[in-house]
N, C-alpha and C positions, 0 to 999 in steps of 0.2 A: 817439212818442223814451222818455214815461213808460215805456211800458210793459213794452218791453224790457228795460228796464229792471231793473224788478219783476221778471218772468218768470225774467232768469238768475238773482237775486239765491237766489230763492224754489229754483232749480232748483240750485245752489250751496250751498246749507243742505242741504237734502234730499242732493244726494250725499257731503259732509260727515259728515251722518249715517249713512246703506249704509257708508258706512267705516267710521267709530266702532266700529259692530254687529260690520261682519268683522272688527277687530283684538280687539273684548274677544270674540268669538265662540272665533276662535281661540285668545285667552290660554286659555280657560273649555277646550278640548277638551282644547288642550297640560298642564294640570292635572291635568283628568281621568285623562288616559290614565298620565300622572305617577302617580297617587294606586292606580290600579290598578295599575299594575307591582310600588308597593316596597309592597301590599297584598298579591301577587302573594307576595314574597318574604321576605315576614314568615310566611306561611300554608308558605311551603317548611321556615326554619330551624323552626315553632311544630310542624312534623307531624316535621320532624326527630330531633330530640330528643323525641318521644312516642317515633319509633321504638328512636334510641339507649338512652330505655328501656325500652318492651319489651324491647330485647335483653338488657341489665343483667338485670332481676326473671326471662332464662329462663338466661342462662350463667351457670352457678352457680360460686363458688372453686373445689369440685375437681375440675369440669369442665376452668377452664382448666391446674390442677395435673395432670394427665392431659394437658392439649395439651406443661405443660413437657416433661413424662420425657418423651412419647412424641418431640415434635423434639429431646432430644440425643438418645433412641433414632434417630435415625433420620439421627445426625449423620455424611452423608459426607466430612468433614476428618479423622474417626476411621477411615476405612477400611470401610464400612457401606458395601452395595449401596442403591440406589436405592430401591429396596423394600424393606426390610429393613429392623427393629427391633433393636436390640443394646440391653438395658436390664446395669445394672449389677450385678444376680444372678446373671447368664449365660446366661438367658434368649435365647433369637432366636426375632421371628415377622417377620411377612412383613405389608405392604398387602391384601394380596389374604384375609388372615385377620382383616384388624383389624373391621369388622363382623360375624364373625361371631361364634356365642355363647362366650363365655367369650376371645375375641379380648381383643389389645391396646388398645383403645379401650374396653371396658367401656361401650360405647352412650355415651362421655363423646360422643366425638370425633362419633360418629352423631347422637346427635342434635343440634351444633352444626352438621350439616354439613343438618339437616333443616330449622334454623331456618334459614341464611342461604336457603338455596336457597325457601324460604317470602319474603324478603320481597324476592330480587334482582331481583323485576318492578318492584320500588316504588323499585327505588337511585335509579333513573335523575331521578325525580322530586322528591327533594332532595335536599340539601347533601351530597353522596357524599365531601366531603374529611373531612368531620366523623367521618362511618360510618369513614370509612380510617382514623381517624387512630387510633380507639379501638379499632378489630379488625383494621385492615388485614395485622400480620406472622402474626394467626389465620389470617383469610383465605387469604392467600395462600398457606401450608405448608399449608393441609389443602386447595386447590382444587389443589397438584400431587401432593396423592392423589391425589384424583377425579379431575384427568386420564388420570393413571394408570392407574388404574384404567376406567376408560373407553374407553383404548385398546387394553389388555387385554382388555377383554369382546371391544371391538371384532375384536379378531385373531380371538378364539373363534368367532362368532356369523357366521352370514349375515348375518343384518339391526342396522340399524341400532338403536345403544344410547342408555339417553333415560339415564343416570345420571347423578341431581338434572343435571339440563336445565337449570333457571335458572340456578342456580350457575356450573353451569358454563359457560355463554354468559353471562353477565355479566361474566364474570372472565374469557372470552379478551378481550372488547372491554377493558377495562377497566383490565389487569395494565398493559402496557405506561404508558399513562398517571396508572397510579397511581403507578409505583415510585417518580416526583419526589413522590409530597405525602409531607411529615412520618407518621411513622405512633409512633404507643407500641407500646415493642419490653419485649413480657412474658418473652422471655430471648435469650439469647448464644448463639453455638453455641460450647463449651468446647474 
């Protein structure tokens, strides 16, 4: 009888030890996964601020001033056509000529669009709300202009137009979602 009792006590100690090891392993796995998730989130935020710094270094105050001027000149509330810019000095220009040499964008809008087109594929890997807060109004208005041009080019050509493809695709997917996100306003309709 003593032999059976010793075997069951030994079996119980081994079983308890195994359960204890399993519990410690589960806790360790949970902590490891949690640490990985937090590190990934922190890396995403760090990369977002690096991208924001990159954008700030490449979009100058003059380019923002050009955007503000064009935003006001394209104000549909003042009776301007959707594709038209009417400037205070009486000059009238269109979206179609914005990118031509001497066009109303002076190359500033083109440079901003090129920059957004460059970073658009990586925006989904970043904290989009932070980028949107800083440049949402500019991105939304520029998207309005580029999507208009893309549609006009499609009408006049028989082939698929890849006009700022990455930027336009990103904005097509995200605009509705991002409109409810706060953004910094550079200018208001007057």
